[in-house]
NUDOKE-35761 format. One record per atom (N, C-alpha, C, O, CB): x, y, z. Coordinates in steps of 0.05 Angstrom, whole numbers, plus 5000, padded with zeros to 4 digits. Glycine has a CB too. Layout:
XYZ/...
END
This chain:
260057317918/258557127901/255557157906/254757197929/259356837907/254057137885/251257167886/249856907880/250356787859/250257387868/248056817896/246556567892/243656627887/242356747904/246856377917/242656557864/239856627856/238356367853/239056197837/239756797830/236156337868/234456107866/231656207857/230056247874/234255947893/231056237831/228556347822/226256157827/226655917827/228756417794/223956267831/221456117832/220855997805/221756107785/219156277842/219455767803/218955647778/217555827758/218155807734/217355397782/215856007767/214256157748/215256447745/213856617734/211356157756/217656507756/218656777754/219756827726/220456647711/220756827775/219957077719/220857157692/223857187691/225157207712/219557427683/224957177667/227757207663/228657477674/230857497685/228457167635/227057687670/227757957679/227857957710/229658077721/225558157668/225957817723/226057817752/228457677763/229457757785/223557677763/229557487749/231957357758/234457537754/236157557771/232357087743/234457657730/236957797722/237258077735/239558157740/236957837693/235158207742/235458477753/237058487779/238758657782/232758597758/236658297798/238258297822/241258247816/243058367828/237258097842/241758077796/244458027788/245758277777/248058337784/244557797768/244358417760/245458657749/246158867771/248258987770/243458777729/244258907790/244759097811/247259007827/248959177835/242359127830/247458747833/249658657848/252358707835/254258797847/249358357853/252458647809/254858687794/255758987794/258059047798/254458587765/253859157788/254459437786/255059567814/256759737816/252059577772/253659477835/254059587862/256959517871/258259687883/252059477882/257859277865/260459197875/262659357861/264759407873/260958907872/262159427837/264259587822/264359867833/266360007828/263559587792/262359957846/262260227857/263660247884/263960467895/259460317860/264560017895/265760017922/268360197921/269760197901/266359727932/268960347943/271360507944/273860337940/274060117951/271460647970/275660447924/278260307920/278160087900/280059937897/279260197945/275860057886/275759837866/277559897843/277560107832/272859807856/279159697836/281159717814/280459547790/282259497774/283959647825/278059457789/277259287767/277059447741/276459687742/274759147772/277559327718/277359467693/274559587689/272559487699/278059267669/274359807674/271759927669/269859747654/270759577638/272160187654/267359777660/265159627646/265159327654/263759167641/265559647616/266659247675/266658967683/263858887690/262958667682/268458937707/262459047705/259758977713/257858927690/256458727688/258559187730/257959117670/256259097647/256958847630/255158707621/256459347631/259558797627/260358557612/259658297626/258758107613/263458567607/259958287652/259258047667/256158007666/255157787662/260258067696/254758227669/251858217668/250958107640/249057957639/250658507673/252258187619/251658097593/252057797590/250557657577/253258237573/254357697602/254757417601/252657257617/251757047608/257557357612/251857357640/249957227656/247257207642/246156987640/249557367683/246357427631/243857447617/243857257593/241957117588/243257727608/246057257577/246357077554/246256787563/244956627549/248857137539/247456717585/247556447594/244756357603/243856137597/249556407617/243356537618/240656467627/238756427603/237156237603/239556677645/239056597583/237256577560/237856317544/235956177535/237556817541/240356247541/241055997527/239955757543/238855577530/244255957525/240155757569/239055537585/235955527582/234755307581/239755567614/234755757580/231755757578/230855637552/228855507550/230656047581/232455677530/231655587504/232755307498/232155187477/232655777484/234455187515/235554927510/233654707516/232854677539/238054887526/232754547496/230654337501/231554147523/229854057539/230054187476/234154067523/234953877543/234753987571/233953837590/237853797538/235454247574/235154367601/232254387609/231454337632/236454647602/230554447590/227654477596/226454207604/224754197621/226054587572/227453997592/226153737598/227053607624/225653437636/226753537576/229453697635/230353577659/228753687683/227853917683/233253637663/228453517704/227053597728/228953687750/228053757772/225253377738/231653677745/233553747765/234454037764/234254157743/235953567763/235454137787/236654397787/239154397770/240754207772/237154497816/239654607755/242054637739/243554877751/242555097753/241454687708/246154837760/247655037772/249955117754/251254947742/248754947799/250455377752/252655477735/254055707749/252955837767/251655567707/256555757742/258155977754/259456137732/260656017713/260355867774/259256397733/260556577715/262356767730/261356887750/258456737698/264956787723/266756957738/268157147720/268857077697/268756777753/268757387730/270257587715/271457787734/270057917749/268457717694/274057827732/275558037748/274858027778/274358237790/274958307737/274657787789/274257767818/271357757827/270857717850/275457987831/269557797808/266657767815/265657497805/266057427782/264958007802/264457357822/263457087815/260357087820/259357157841/264856867832/258956997799/256156977800/255356677797/255856557776/254857147780/254056577817/253156297817/250056297816/248756427832/254156127842/248856157797/245956147796/245055857791/246355697778/244956337773/242655807803/241455537800/238655577789/237255747798/241355387827/237955407770/235355437758/234255167748/235854987741/235455627734/231655137748/230354907736/227755007725/226655217733/230054677756/226554847707/224054917694/221854747704/222154507708/224354897664/219554867708/217154727715/215254737692/214854937679/215854847741/213954507686/212254497662/209954677665/209154757687/211154217657/208954757642/206754967641/204354897657/203155067671/205955017613/203554637657/201154567671/201454597701/199454607716/200354287665/203954607711/204454647739/204754937746/203555037765/206854487748/206355077730/206855367737/204555547732/204355757744/209155467720/202755457715/200355617709/197755497721/195555557713/199955657680/198155327740/195855187752/194055387766/194955547782/196854967771/191455367762/189555537774/188455397799/187555167798/187255607754/188555537822/187555417847/185355587859/185655827859/189855387867/183155467868/181055617880/181955757905/183755667919/178655437886/180555987910/181156137935/179955997959/177855877957/180156427933/181256017981/180255898006/178556108022/177356038042/182555798024/178556358012/176956558026/174056568016/173556567992/178256828021/172256558035/169356558027/168556828015/166756837999/167656498051/169957048022/169157308012/170957397990/170657617979/169157508034/172957227983/174857307963/173757327935/171557227929/177157117963/175257447917/174557447889/176657307871/175957197850/174257747880/179157317880/181257187864/181056887869/180756787891/184157287873/181156737846/180956447848/178156347854/177756107860/182856347870/176156517851/173356437855/171856437828/172356617812/171956617874/170156247824/168656237799/167156507794/166056627813/166656007800/167256587770/166056857763/163056847768/161857057774/166656937734/161756617764/158856607770/158256637799/156156747807/157856337760/160156537817/159756567845/160056857854/158456957870/161756397861/162056997842/162557277849/160257457840/159357617856/165157367837/159357427816/157257597806/154657547821/153057737825/156857557777/154057297828/151657247844/151857367872/149957487881/151256937846/154157347884/154557467911/154257767910/153057887927/157357387922/155457897889/155358187887/152758287874/152258527874/157758277870/151158097864/148658177850/149358367826/148158577823/146658307869/151358287812/152258457789/152658277764/152658037766/155058607796/152758407742/153258267717/156158227711/156858027699/151958407694/157858417719/160758407716/162058447743/161258627758/161758617695/163958277750/165258297777/166158577782/167158717765/167658107780/165858657807/166658927816/169458997810/170059217801/166158967845/171258807814/174158847809/174658917780/176359097774/175758597817/173258777762/173558837734/172659117727/173959267713/172158627717/170259187737/169059447731/170859677742/171259877728/166259467744/171959637766/173459857778/176159887765/177060117761/173859807808/177459667759/180159687745/179859807718/181459967710/181559407743/177759727703/177359827676/176660127678/177660287662/175059677662/175060207697/174360487700/176860657706/177160877695/172260527722/178560557723/180960707730/182860737707/184060947701/182360577754/183160507692/184860517669/183960717648/185460867636/185160247656/181360717643/180160897623/180161187634/180261377617/177260807617/180261227659/180261497671/183061627668/183261857660/179461487700/185161477674/187761607674/190061437662/192361507664/188461677702/189361207650/191561037639/191260957610/192960817599/191760797655/189061047597/188560957570/190661067550/190960957528/185761037561/191961287558/194061397541/196961327551/198961427540/193661707538/197061157571/199661077582/201060897562/199860697552/199260927610/203560957555/204960797536/205360517547/206460487569/207660927530/204660317532/204960037540/203059937561/203559737574/207659997549/200760077564/198759987584/197959697579/197359617556/196260177583/197959537600/197459247599/199859087591/200058847597/195159187581/201759207576/204159067568/206359097590/207758907596/205259167541/206559337600/208659397621/207659297648/205459367656/209359697622/209259147662/208459027687/208459237709/210159417710/210358807694/206559217727/206559397751/208359267772/209259047769/203559437761/208759417794/210459317816/208959087830/206659117837/211259557836/210358867834/209058627845/207758687872/205558587878/210958407847/209158837889/208058887916/205559047915/203759017931/210059027934/205359237895/202959397892/200559217883/198359237893/203359627872/201259047864/199058867854/198058687876/195658637879/200158687831/199858577893/199058407914/197458557936/195658447949/201558287927/198158817939/196658987958/193759027948/191859007963/198059267963/193459077922/190859117911/189258847912/186958857917/191059217882/190558627906/189258367909/188158327936/185958227939/191258147902/189758397957/188858367985/186458527991/184558428004/191158438004/186358787982/184058947990/181558867974/179358897985/184759237985/181858777950/179458677935/178458417948/176058377950/180158637905/180258237956/179457997968/178058037995/176257888003/181757827972/178958258009/177858328035/175358498033/174058558053/179958458053/174858588008/172558778004/172959028022/171159128035/169758648009/175359128023/176059348040/174759608031/174559668007/179059398040/173759768050/172260018044/173960218031/172960408020/171060128069/176660188034/178460388022/179460317994/181360437984/180860428040/178060137981/178960057954/179060287935/181060317921/177059847943/176960447934/176960667914/179160867919/180360967900/174260807915/179660927944/181861117951/184460997943/186261137932/181761177982/184860747949/187360617942/187760607912/189960647902/187560337953/185660557897/185860547868/186660827857/188260847838/183260457855/185561037868/186161297858/189061387862/190161557848/184261507871/190361257882/193061327889/195161137876/197561187877/193361327919/194160917866/195960707857/197060747829/195660867812/194460447859/199460657823/200560677797/198760527777/197760307783/203460567797/198260637754/196360527735/197160257725/195460097718/195960717713/199760217723/200659947713/200159727733/199659497726/203759957707/200159807759/199459607780/196459537778/195759307782/200159717808/194759727772/191959677769/191459497744/189959307746/190359947766/192859567722/192559397698/193559107704/192358917695/194259517675/195759097720/196758827727/194858677745/194758427744/199358857741/193458817762/191458687780/189258567764/188258347770/190358887800/188358717743/186158607727/187158357712/185658167710/185158817707/189458357701/190558117688/190757887707/190157657701/193358177675/191757947732/192057737752/189357617759/189157367762/193357847777/187357777761/184657677767/183757467746/182857247754/182657907768/184057527721/183257337700/185057097700/184156877696/183257457672/187657137706/189556917706/189056717728/189556487726/192457017708/187956817751/187556637774/184656537776/183956417796/188256787800/182956577756/180356457756/180756157756/182556047744/178756547731/178855997770/179155707771/179355587743/180755377740/176855587785/177955707723/178355627696/178255887679/177156087687/176155427687/179455877655/179556117638/176756237633/174756087635/180856067611/176656487627/174056627623/172556487601/170056467603/174556917616/173856397580/172556267557/172255967561/171455817543/174156317531/172755867584/172155597596/173955377584/174755387561/169355527591/174555177601/175954947592/174454787572/175654687552/176654767616/171854747576/170154577559/170254667530/170254497512/167254587570/170154937526/169955037498/172655077485/172755147462/168455287498/174855037500/177455087489/178054947462/178855077443/179555017509/177554677460/178054547434/176454657412/177354677389/177454257437/173854737418/172154847397/173155117387/172955177363/169254877407/174155287405/175355547397/177755507379/178155647360/176155707422/179355307386/181755247369/180955147342/182155217322/183455027383/178754987340/177854907314/176555127298/176855157274/175954667317/174955297312/173555507299/175455717287/175055807264/171655637319/177555787301/179355997291/180955897267/182056057252/181256097313/181155627264/182655507242/181055477217/182255407196/183655257250/178455537218/176755517194/177555717173/178155947179/173855547202/177655627148/178455807127/176155957113/176556177102/180055657106/173855837115/171455977103/170456197121/169556127144/169255777096/170356447113/169556667131/166856637142/166356697166/169756927116/164956547127/162156517136/161956297157/160656317178/160256457113/163356077152/163355857172/164655927198/163855857219/164855617160/166856087195/168256177219/166556367235/166456337259/170856317212/165156547222/163356737235/161256587251/160756647274/162156937215/159956397238/157756247251/158856097275/157556087296/156456057231/161255967271/162355817293/163155987317/162555927340/164755667283/164556207311/165556377333/163356517348/163556557372/167556587322/161256587334/158956707348/157356497364/156456547387/157056847327/157156267353/155856047367/157255977393/156055917413/155555797349/159855987392/161455927416/160956137438/160856067461/164455907409/160756387430/160156597450/157456537462/157056567487/160156877437/155456467446/152756407456/152756177476/151056157494/150856347433/154655997473/154855757490/156055817517/155755667536/156555537475/157556047520/158656117546/156556167567/154356257560/160456367542/157156107592/155356187614/155056497613/156856637605/156556097643/152656587621/152056877619/154157047634/154957247622/149356937630/155056987659/156957167672/159557187656/160757397655/157557077700/160456957645/162856957629/162557117604/164357277596/163756667622/160357087590/159857227565/159557527569/160857687555/157357127552/158057607589/157657897594/160358037603/160958257594/155557937617/161957887619/164557997627/166458007603/167958197600/165757827651/166357807587/168057807563/167358037544/169158177535/167757547548/164858077539/163958297521/164758577533/165458757519/160858287516/164458597560/165258837574/168258897570/169059117564/164558827603/169858687574/172758717571/173458777541/175258927535/174158457580/172058647524/172558677495/172258977487/173959087473/170658497478/170059097495/169659377488/171659567501/172459767489/166759457496/172459497525/174659657538/177259637522/178459847517/175159547567/178059397514/180459367499/180359507473/182459617464/181059067495/178059517460/177759667435/178159957440/179460097424/174859617423/177260067462/177660347468/180560407474/181560617466/175960437492/181860217487/184760257491/186260267465/187960437461/185960027509/185560087446/186860077420/186360327403/187960387386/185859837405/184160457408/183560707394/185760927400/186061117384/180760817403/187060897422/189161077430/191960977422/193961067432/189161127460/192060787404/194560667395/196660877388/199060837395/194160477372/196061087373/198061287366/199561397391/201861487388/196861517350/198261387414/199461497439/200561277456/202861287465/197361657454/198861067461/199660857481/201160627467/202160447481/197260747496/201360627440/202860417426/201660137430/203059947424/205760417435/199160117438/197959857442/195759807420/193559917422/196659837471/196559657401/194759587379/192859357388/193259247409/196259507354/190859297372/189159067378/190758807379/190258637396/186959027356/192758787362/194358537362/196058527388/196358317400/196158517336/197158757397/198658757421/196958677445/197858517462/199759037426/194558787446/192658717468/191858427467/191658297488/190158907467/191458317443/190758037440/193057867450/192557657462/190057967411/195457947444/197757797453/197957787483/198757587494/200257907442/197258017497/197358027526/195157867538/195657707557/197158317535/192657897529/190357777542/189557507531/188257347545/188157957540/190257437505/189357187494/190056937510/188256787516/190457157467/192556897517/193256657532/192156657561/192156447574/196156617534/191156887570/190056897598/187056827597/186056687615/190457187610/185656917576/182756867574/182156597562/179956487566/181457087557/183956487549/183556237534/186056057537/188156127527/182856287503/185755827551/187955667557/187055387560/184855337572/189455777582/188555177551/187654907554/187654827584/189154927600/189554717539/185854637590/185754527617/188254367623/189754317604/183154357621/188754297648/190954137655/190953877641/193053777632/191154097684/188653757638/188353487624/188953527595/190253357583/185353367628/187953747583/188453797555/191453847550/192453757530/186854037545/192753997568/195554047565/197253797566/198953757549/196554237587/196653627585/198253377587/197853187564/199553037557/197553227614/195453207551/194853027529/196353107504/196952937487/191853017524/196853377501/197953477476/200853567477/202053617456/196353707467/202053597501/204753687502/206653447496/206953267512/205453807531/207953457472/209553227464/212453297461/214153117458/208553127438/213253547463/216053627462/216553857479/214653997488/216953677433/219053917484/219854147502/218854407490/217954587505/222954157506/219054437464/218254687451/215254747457/214554987458/218754677422/213654537460/210754587464/210354727490/208354877493/209254327464/212154697510/211754827536/211655127532/210255267547/214054747555/213055237512/213255527508/211255627488/210355857489/216055607499/210455457468/208855557446/206255417440/204955487421/210455547423/205455227456/203155067450/200655237448/199655337468/202754867471/199655257424/197055387418/197055687424/194955817422/194955257433/199255807432/199256087441/198356267417/196656447421/202056177451/199356217393/198656387370/195656367365/194356567358/200156297345/194556117367/191656087363/190056227384/187856337378/190955787363/190956237409/189556377430/189556677425/187556807430/190856317456/191756777415/191857057408/189957117385/188557317385/194757137400/189956937365/188256987342/185256977349/183657127337/188856777321/184456817368/181656807377/180857077388/178757187380/181256587398/182357187406/181757437418/181857657397/180157837396/183657497442/183857647380/184157847359/181657837340/180758047330/186757807343/180657607335/178257587318/175957747330/174557887315/177557297314/175457707355/173257847369/173858147371/172058317369/172757727397/176358217375/177058507377/176658647350/175958887350/180058527386/177058517329/176758627302/173858607292/173158727271/178658487282/172258467306/169458427298/167858677304/168458817324/168258177312/165858747289/164058967296/162758907323/162658677332/161759007275/161859117338/160759087365/158858847367/157158807350/159359327373/159158697388/157558447392/155758507416/156658577437/159458197399/153258477411/151158527431/150258277446/149658077433/148758657418/150258287472/149358057488/146357997481/145657767477/149658117518/144758197479/141958147472/141558017445/139957847441/140458407473/143158117425/143058007398/143857717398/142657547384/144758167380/146057657413/146957377414/144757197426/144356977416/149557347431/143457297446/141357137459/138957097441/137656887441/140557267485/138257307425/136157287406/136757067385/135056897378/135657557391/139257067376/140056857357/140056587369/139556397355/142856927346/140556567395/140456307408/137556197407/137155967403/141356337438/135656377411/132856297409/132156197381/130656007378/131056537417/133156337360/132656267333/133755987327/132455827315/133856467313/136355937337/137455677333/135955447347/135555237336/140355677343/134955507371/133555297386/130855237375/129855017379/133255387415/129655417360/126955367349/127055297319/124955247306/125255617353/129555287308/129855217280/129254927275/130154757291/132655287269/127754857255/127054577249/128454487224/128154257216/123954557246/
END
């Protein structure tokens, strides 16, 4: 019997893979007389059951553990699962390390480093562009969790071996580390305060009004956030240029990064989540569309944005 107690924020894949290995390994035992394909069939039942539970509104709304058992040809799989609301599972917490970069405000990191873009962002982007820009599914395919945590630790410790470690590390782990950095910021890169305005701006139907609004919102961002966002934007555009090879279009990249860079605050989430379905889909499409808008926009210059800020402030 296999007992699986997944963490609240783990993926369906992370839960199912150990179950699949268990089913298949047991069928390989010497002297096994079970019918062929028992493991694959049992695995299919488990995966189907987990997926149905994940999509069931009543299961999502309950706060209790749900236990189920699936049995076939002498193999029994017992699994327990419950769902944690989005505002809890995606909660951003500040780092307790004074020298850390994960979970630390981007303005604090750039000031400490005396840089315009955090070192971790520059190094991960450089490594991806050096040897991962043609990797199929770059940023979409997850890296190994232990590798990502190892990279997180060396960046937080400002270890002198960072560059050597990066050069030897799987490129998907480096891409995953970059995504993790943005995900663990105390607030999203595009800020909690401006989130409602971004949602309103992307919904505008008039192209000129939308352009004015979306550019004004960028000008409103703190300088470290804006510079880092523009840096990442140009990187993602270069990745998308290799779409025939890496299969990552602008839309695919916006889907990966949009909900990470732009997300409602905990207060905003609690105020607007009115049904179980919202836990999975609340504003996600709009978040993707915001990033896609900027990715499809002609190059945006920090200096030009700031010049326009001056014009706006002196306009009578």
